[in-house]
C-alpha positions, 0 to 999 in steps of 0.5 A, spaced: 500 500 500 504 505 497 501 511 501 506 515 506 507 514 513 506 521 516 511 524 522 510 530 525 514 534 530 516 540 533 522 541 529 528 536 527 527 531 533 523 527 529 528 526 524 531 521 529 525 517 528 525 517 521 532 515 520 530 509 524 524 508 520 528 508 513 532 503 516 527 498 518 522 499 513 526 501 507 520 500 502 515 505 505 514 512 503 515 517 508 512 524 509 515 529 515 513 536 518 517 539 523 514 545 526 521 549 527 517 556 527 514 554 533 519 550 537 520 548 542 513 545 544 515 543 551 514 550 555 508 551 552 501 551 555 497 544 553 492 548 549 497 551 545 501 544 544 494 541 542 492 546 537 499 546 534 499 539 533 492 538 530 494 543 525 500 539 523 495 533 523 490 536 518 496 538 513 499 531 513 492 527 513 491 532 506 497 528 503 493 522 504 497 518 509 495 511 511 498 512 518 501 517 523 506 517 528 506 523 533 514 523 533 514 528 539 513 526 546 510 533 548 505 532 543 504 525 545 503 526 552 498 532 551 494 530 545 495 523 543 488 520 545 485 526 542 488 525 535 486 518 535 479 519 536 478 524 530 482 520 525 480 514 521 487 512 520 492 508 526 496 513 530 502 512 534 505 516 540 512 515 543 510 514 551 508 507 551 513 504 546 519 507 550 516 505 557 515 498 555 522 498 553 525 501 559 521 496 563 524 490 559 531 493 560 531 495 567 535 490 572 534 494 578 528 498 577 531 504 577 529 508 571 531 515 569 526 519 564 529 525 560 524 530 557 522 537 556 518 541 561 511 539 558 513 531 558 515 531 565 510 535 568 505 531 564 507 525 568 505 521 562 512 516 562 511 515 570 504 513 569 505 508 563 511 505 567 507 505 574 501 502 570 506 496 568 510 495 574 509 500 581 515 497 584 519 502 579 523 507 582 523 513 577 527 519 576 524 524 571 528 530 569 526 536 565 532 538 560 529 545 557 536 547 554 537 540 550 532 542 544 535 549 543 541 546 542 539 541 537 535 546 533 541 550 533 545 545 530 550 545 536 549 538 539 556 536 537 559 542 540 563 544 547 557 547 549 553 541 548 558 537 552 558 542 558 550 543 558 549 535 558 554 534 564 551 540 568 544 538 567 545 530 568 550 531 574 545 530 580 542 524 576 548 521 575 548 520 583 541 516 583 544 509 581 540 508 575 541 502 570 536 505 565 535 512 562 529 514 557 531 519 552 524 522 552 524 527 547 526 525 539 531 531 539 535 527 545 538 521 540 542 527 537 545 528 544 546 520 545 553 519 545 554 525 550 549 523 554 552 516 554 559 519 556 556 523 562 552 517 565 556 511 564 556 505 559 553 501 565 546 505 564 542 503 558 539 508 554 532 507 551 530 511 544 523 512 545 522 514 537 526 507 535 522 503 539 515 506 536 518 504 529 518 497 532 511 497 534 509 501 527 512 495 523 508 490 527 502 494 526 503 495 518 503 487 518 498 486 522 493 491 519 495 489 512 498 496 510 505 494 509 508 496 502 512 490 500 515 492 493 522 495 493 524 501 489 517 505 491 519 509 497 519 516 497 521 521 502 517 528 503 520 533 508 516 540 510 518 545 515 514 551 518 521 554 519 528 555 516 529 550 510 536 552 510 537 550 517 532 544 517 536 541 511 543 542 514 541 538 520 537 533 516 542 531 511 547 531 517 543 526 521 540 522 515 546 522 511 543 523 504 541 529 500 534 532 502 529 536 498 525 540 504 519 545 502 517 550 507 509 550 509 507 557 511 503 557 518 498 561 515 497 555 510 496 550 516 
C-alpha cells in the first residue's frame, strides 16, 4: 500500500525517528513536518501544544497518509488520545513504546526519564511505567536547554558537552541502570549523554522503539508496502529550510529536498 507514513514534530527531533524508520522499513514512503517556527513545544501551555499539533495533523492527513506517528513526546503526552479519536487512520505516540522498553531493560528498577518541561510535568512516562510495574523507582528530569541546542545545530559542540554534564550531574548520583531519552531531539545528544552517565546505564530511544511497534502494526493491519524501489521521502518545515536541511542531511546522511509550509497555510 504505497501511501506515506506521516511524522510530525516540533522541529528536527523527529528526524531521529525517521532515520530509524528508513532503516527498518526501507520500502515505505515517508512524509515529515517539523514545526521549527514554533519550537520548542515543551514550555508551552497544553492548549497551545494541542492546537499546534492538530494543525500539523490536518496538513499531513491532506497528503493522504495511511498512518501517523506523533514523533514528539510533548505532543504525545498532551494530545495523543485526542488525535486518535478524530482520525480514521492508526496513530502512534512515543510514551508507551519507550516505557515498555525501559521496563524490559531495567535490572534494578531504577529508571531515569529525560524530557522537556511539558513531558515531565505531564507525568505521562511515570504513569505508563507505574501502570506496568509500581515497584519502579523513577527519576524524571526536565532538560529545557537540550532542544535549543539541537535546533541550533550545536549538539556536537563544547557547549553541548558542558550543558549535558551540568544538567545530568545530580542524576548521575541516583544509581540508575536505565535512562529514557524522552524527547526525539535527545538521540542527537546520545553519545554525550552516554559519556556523562556511564556505559553501565542503558539508554532507551523512545522514537526507535515506536518504529518497532509501527512495523508490527503495518503487518498486522495489512498496510505494509512490500515492493522495493517505491519509497519516497517528503520533508516540510514551518521554519528555516536552510537550517532544517543542514541538520537533516547531517543526521540522515543523504541529500534532502525540504519545502517550507507557511503557518498561515496550516
